[in-house]
C-alpha positions in Angstrom: 0.0 0.0 0.0 1.5 3.3 -1.1 1.0 6.4 1.0 -0.9 7.9 -1.9 -3.4 5.1 -1.6 -4.4 6.1 1.9 -7.5 8.3 1.9 -6.7 12.0 2.8 -4.3 12.8 5.6 -2.1 14.7 3.1 -0.5 16.9 5.8 0.3 13.9 8.0 1.8 11.9 5.1 4.2 14.7 4.3 5.1 15.1 8.0 6.0 11.4 8.2 8.0 11.3 5.0 9.9 14.4 6.1 10.8 12.6 9.4 12.6 10.0 7.3 14.2 12.2 4.8 15.4 14.7 7.4 16.7 11.8 9.6 14.4 12.8 12.5 12.5 9.5 12.6 11.8 8.7 16.3 12.3 5.1 17.5 8.7 4.9 18.7 5.7 6.5 17.1 2.1 6.3 18.4 -0.5 7.0 15.8 -3.9 7.7 17.5 -7.0 8.1 15.4 -10.7 7.5 15.8 -12.4 4.6 13.9 -12.4 5.1 10.2 -9.8 7.8 10.1 -7.2 5.5 8.5 -4.7 5.3 11.3 -4.0 1.6 10.5 -3.6 1.9 6.7 -1.5 5.0 7.2 0.8 3.1 9.6 1.0 0.1 7.3 1.8 2.3 4.2 4.4 4.3 6.2 6.0 1.1 7.5 6.1 -0.3 3.9 7.8 2.9 2.8 10.4 2.7 5.5 11.4 -0.9 5.0 11.6 -0.4 1.2 14.5 2.1 1.7 17.6 0.1 0.8 20.2 -0.2 3.6 23.3 2.0 3.3 25.6 0.5 0.7 28.6 -1.3 2.3 31.8 -0.8 0.4 34.4 -3.6 0.7 37.9 -3.0 2.1 40.7 -2.5 -0.5 43.3 -5.1 -1.2 45.4 -4.1 1.7 42.7 -4.2 4.3 42.0 -0.5 4.7 38.3 0.2 5.3 36.5 2.0 2.5 34.7 5.2 3.0 31.0 4.7 3.9 28.5 5.8 1.3 25.8 8.3 2.1 22.3 7.1 2.8 20.1 7.5 -0.3 16.4 8.4 0.4 13.5 7.8 -2.0 10.2 9.5 -2.4 7.1 7.4 -1.8 6.6 7.4 -5.6 10.1 6.1 -6.3 9.7 3.4 -3.6 7.0 1.8 -5.7 9.6 0.8 -8.3 11.9 -1.0 -5.9 11.9 -4.8 -5.5 11.8 -4.4 -1.7 8.5 -2.6 -2.0 6.8 -5.5 -3.8 7.6 -7.7 -0.9 6.5 -5.1 1.6 3.3 -4.5 -0.3 2.4 -8.2 0.2 3.3 -7.9 3.9 6.1 -10.4 3.4 9.2 -8.2 3.8 11.7 -9.8 6.3 12.2 -6.5 8.1 8.5 -5.7 8.5 6.7 -7.2 11.5 3.2 -7.0 12.9 1.6 -7.6 16.3 -2.1 -7.4 16.9 -4.9 -8.8 19.2 -5.3 -12.6 18.8 -7.0 -15.5 20.5 -6.1 -19.1 21.4 -7.6 -21.3 18.8 -6.6 -24.7 20.3 -5.7 -25.8 23.8 -2.0 -25.6 24.5 -1.4 -23.2 21.6 0.6 -20.0 22.1 -1.4 -16.9 21.7 0.8 -15.1 19.1 0.3 -13.0 16.0 2.3 -15.4 13.8 -0.6 -17.9 14.0 -2.8 -15.5 12.2 -0.4 -13.8 9.7 -2.2 -15.2 6.7 -5.6 -13.9 7.9 -3.9 -10.6 8.8 -2.6 -10.1 5.2 -6.1 -10.8 3.9 -7.7 -8.4 6.4 -5.3 -5.6 5.6 -5.8 -6.0 1.9 -9.6 -6.3 2.1 -10.6 -4.3 5.2 -7.8 -1.8 6.0 -10.3 0.6 7.6 -11.8 -2.1 9.8 -11.7 -1.9 13.6 -10.7 -4.4 16.3 -14.3 -5.9 16.4 -14.1 -6.5 12.6 -10.7 -8.2 13.0 -11.9 -10.5 15.8 -14.9 -11.4 13.8 -12.7 -12.0 10.8 -10.7 -14.6 12.7 -13.9 -16.1 14.1 -13.2 -15.2 17.7 -16.9 -15.4 18.5 -17.2 -14.8 22.3 -13.4 -15.0 22.9 -11.7 -11.8 24.0 -8.7 -10.9 22.0 -5.5 -9.7 23.6 -1.8 -9.1 23.0 -0.3 -11.8 25.2 2.9 -12.2 27.2 3.9 -14.9 24.6 3.5 -12.3 21.9 5.6 -9.8 23.8 8.3 -12.5 24.0 8.1 -13.0 20.3 8.5 -9.3 19.7 11.7 -9.3 21.8 13.1 -12.2 19.8 12.2 -10.8 16.4 13.7 -7.4 17.0 16.9 -8.7 18.6 18.2 -9.5 15.1 19.7 -7.0 12.7 17.7 -5.9 9.6 18.1 -8.3 6.7 18.0 -5.9 3.7 16.4 -2.6 4.7 17.9 0.4 6.3 15.4 -0.2 9.1 13.4 -2.9 10.7 9.9 -1.9 11.7 7.2 -3.3 14.0 3.6 -2.2 13.6 1.7 -2.9 16.8 -2.0 -2.5 16.3 -4.3 -1.8 19.2 -1.9 -1.4 22.2 -5.0 -1.0 24.2 -5.1 -4.8 24.3 -1.8 -4.9 26.1 -2.2 -5.6 29.8 0.6 -5.5 32.4 2.5 -8.0 30.2 3.3 -5.0 28.0 5.9 -3.9 30.6 8.1 -6.6 29.0 8.5 -4.2 26.1 9.5 -1.1 28.0 13.2 -1.4 27.8 13.1 -2.4 24.1 10.9 0.6 23.2 13.0 3.0 25.2 16.4 1.7 24.0 15.8 -0.3 20.8 18.6 -1.7 18.7 19.9 0.6 16.0 17.5 1.4 13.2 14.6 -0.3 14.9 11.3 1.5 14.6 8.1 0.9 16.6 4.8 2.2 15.1 1.9 1.8 17.5 -1.6 2.3 16.2 -4.4 3.0 18.6 -8.0 4.3 18.6 -7.6 6.1 21.9 -4.6 6.7 24.2 -6.8 6.4 27.4 -6.4 2.6 27.7 -2.7 2.4 26.8 -0.3 1.6 29.6 1.1 4.9 30.8 4.6 3.4 30.8 4.3 2.7 27.1 2.6 6.0 26.3 5.4 8.0 27.8 8.0 6.4 25.6 6.3 7.2 22.3 6.1 10.3 20.1 2.4 11.0 19.8 0.9 11.6 16.4 -2.8 12.5 16.2 -4.7 11.2 13.1 -7.7 13.4 12.6 -11.1 12.4 11.2 -11.5 12.5 7.5 -13.3 15.4 5.9 -16.6 14.9 4.2 -15.0 15.8 0.8 -12.3 13.2 1.3 -14.8 10.4 2.1 -17.1 11.6 -0.8 -14.1 11.4 -3.2 -13.1 8.0 -2.0 -16.7 6.6 -2.3 -16.9 7.9 -5.9 -13.4 6.6 -6.9 -13.2 3.4 -4.9 -16.8 2.3 -4.2 -18.0 3.6 -7.6 -20.9 5.4 -5.9 -22.8 8.1 -7.8 -21.7 11.6 -6.7 -25.0 12.5 -5.2 -25.2 9.3 -3.2 -21.6 9.5 -2.2 -22.1 13.0 -0.8 -25.1 11.9 1.3 -23.2 8.9 2.8 -20.1 11.1 3.4 -22.2 13.5 5.5 -23.8 10.7 7.5 -20.5 9.0 8.1 -19.1 12.0 10.0 -15.4 11.4 9.1 -15.5 7.6 9.5 -14.8 5.8 6.3 -15.6 2.4 7.8 -19.0 3.7 8.7 -19.4 5.0 5.2 -18.7 1.6 3.7 -21.3 0.0 6.0 -23.9 2.6 5.2 -23.7 1.9 1.5 -24.4 -1.8 2.1 -28.0 -0.9 2.9 -30.6 1.3 1.3 -31.4 4.5 3.3 -35.1 4.0 2.5 -35.0 0.5 4.1 -33.6 2.0 7.3 -36.1 4.8 7.4 -38.9 2.3 6.9 -37.6 0.2 9.7 -37.4 3.2 12.0 -40.9 4.3 11.1 -42.3 0.8 11.8 -40.4 0.8 15.2 -41.6 4.2 16.4 -45.2 3.5 15.2 -45.1 0.2 17.1 -43.8 1.9 20.3 -46.1 5.0 20.3 -49.2 4.0 18.4 -49.8 0.3 17.9 -48.9 -1.2 21.3 -47.1 -4.3 22.7 -48.1 -6.8 20.1 -46.7 -4.7 17.3 -43.6 -4.1 19.4 -43.1 -7.9 19.9 -43.5 -8.5 16.2 -41.0 -5.8 15.3 -38.5 -7.0 17.9 -38.9 -10.6 16.6 -38.0 -9.5 13.0 -35.1 -7.3 14.2 -33.6 -10.2 16.3 -33.3 -12.3 13.1 -30.8 -9.9 11.6 -27.1 -10.4 12.3 -25.3 -8.4 15.0 -23.5 -6.2 12.4 -26.8 -5.3 10.7 -28.4 -4.5 14.1 -25.5 -2.3 14.9 -25.6 -0.5 11.6 -29.4 0.1 12.0 -28.9 1.7 15.4 -26.0 3.8 14.1 -28.0 5.0 11.2 -30.8 6.0 13.6 -28.2 7.8 15.7 -27.0 9.7 12.6 -30.5 10.6 11.7 -31.2 11.9 15.2 -28.0 13.9 15.2 -29.1 15.6 12.0 -32.5 16.2 13.3 -31.0 18.0 16.3 -28.9 20.1 13.8 -32.0 20.9 11.8 -33.8 22.0 15.0 -31.0 24.2 16.3 -29.4 25.4 13.1 -32.2 25.7 10.6 -33.0 24.0 7.4 -29.8 24.7 5.5 -28.3 21.3 6.3 -27.4 19.5 3.0 -29.6 16.5 3.3 -31.6 14.9 0.5 -35.4 15.5 0.5 -36.4 12.1 1.9 -34.0 12.3 4.8 -34.8 15.9 5.6 -38.5 15.2 5.5 -38.1 12.3 8.0 -35.7 14.4 10.2 -38.3 17.1 10.4 -41.0 14.5 11.4 -38.7 13.3 14.1 -38.5 16.9 15.4 -42.3 16.9 15.8 -42.2 14.1 18.3 -39.2 14.9 20.3 -37.3 17.9 21.6 -33.5 18.3 21.6 -33.0 16.9 25.1 -35.2 13.9 24.3 -33.3 13.1 21.1 -30.0 13.4 23.0 -31.4 10.9 25.5 -32.3 8.5 22.7 -28.8 8.9 21.2 -27.3 7.9 24.5 -29.5 4.8 24.7 -28.7 3.8 21.2 -25.0 4.1 21.9 -25.4 1.9 25.0 -27.3 -0.7 22.9 -24.5 -0.8 20.2 -22.0 -1.4 23.0 -24.0 -4.3 24.3 -24.6 -5.8 20.9 -20.8 -6.0 20.4 -20.7 -8.0 23.6 -23.3 -10.6 22.5 -26.3 -9.2 24.3 -29.6 -11.1 23.7 -31.2 -9.1 20.8 -34.8 -9.8 21.8 -34.2 -8.6 25.4 -32.1 -5.7 24.2 -34.6 -4.3 21.6 -37.6 -4.8 23.8 -35.9 -3.0 26.7 -34.8 -0.3 24.3 -38.4 0.1 23.0 -39.7 0.6 26.5 -37.0 3.2 27.2 -37.8 5.1 24.0 -41.5 5.1 24.9 -40.8 6.7 28.2 -38.5 9.3 26.7 -41.1 10.5 24.2 -44.4 9.3 25.7 -46.0 12.8 25.8 -45.5 13.5 22.1 -47.8 12.6 19.2 -46.3 10.5 16.4 -47.1 11.3 12.8 -44.6 9.4 10.6 -46.8 7.8 7.9 -47.3 9.6 4.6 -50.3 12.1 4.6 
């Protein structure tokens, strides 16, 4: 993956390349970016760029044993790197100086919990889902109810791998994804991170610094990866997902800087979600318990990911309804969404909608942790009723 293939983040890309070319590359970088911002693909592309730089040419001694003068290090632009043989190995995540650590599970009793057991799945995941999150990864390796972590065994493997000199690159690089999954066993890495072997680079990639061990956090140079702009996501959806410009603009607005969210949103029709929300609210506020039970039964048949995306879509719609109510009607929504958002505004005030958003967020959290969907959606229906019980619902077409 070339840096040019990472969506947006142009200023950050230049900053990272300048670090290398000006020989100011720190031994430990911590890239922290929210879901869908591209922190992981940015780290992978940067690591591939670094290991594709040839090592300093070593001249041989002359016939009388006198050492030759060392040659100067040659640096390449990201575009030039693409033509080097080393990049082709790095782009396949098979370069001998490029290493990865990430959350894993124990598949079989007695098996070590190490990243090497999942390297083939990791290559497939990075190629197919570079903007995925930890939940996507654990589902990809069929973790089911198992909790992923970066184990003590994995820390020992890191110590072993980085003890060797680089094979062919000027640097050897370890990309450690989700250091939030490191418990106290992460202290095994402190000395290595603080005083690594020559030309050894750590690139840690996190969604939030809050859950990272303070002892590791203090040893890294912090780099904030911002959310993507609406224009950047819109352009990516048109160019990569082949979405029509009008549709791409709408999805980009709803995704709020999260490219992963944008990809999930385009998997479903907006009108389908709106219809589901209408049916739900009508069942809650007009039609009574039997209609609620029927709706909950149908919703519980969907997969967890679809349930999450439905709730997230409802959340986005409520957030835009709040903006319409507080900022006026200039928000660039298509007519169907704006009409529905205005109808939502008739049944709930800003504080009520904020309360619903909080409840939906909690439900998404519980779905990710295997909550019973029937119990969850029934409880959520009751909560929504009590939040907006004094309002009149008019969501059907006149």
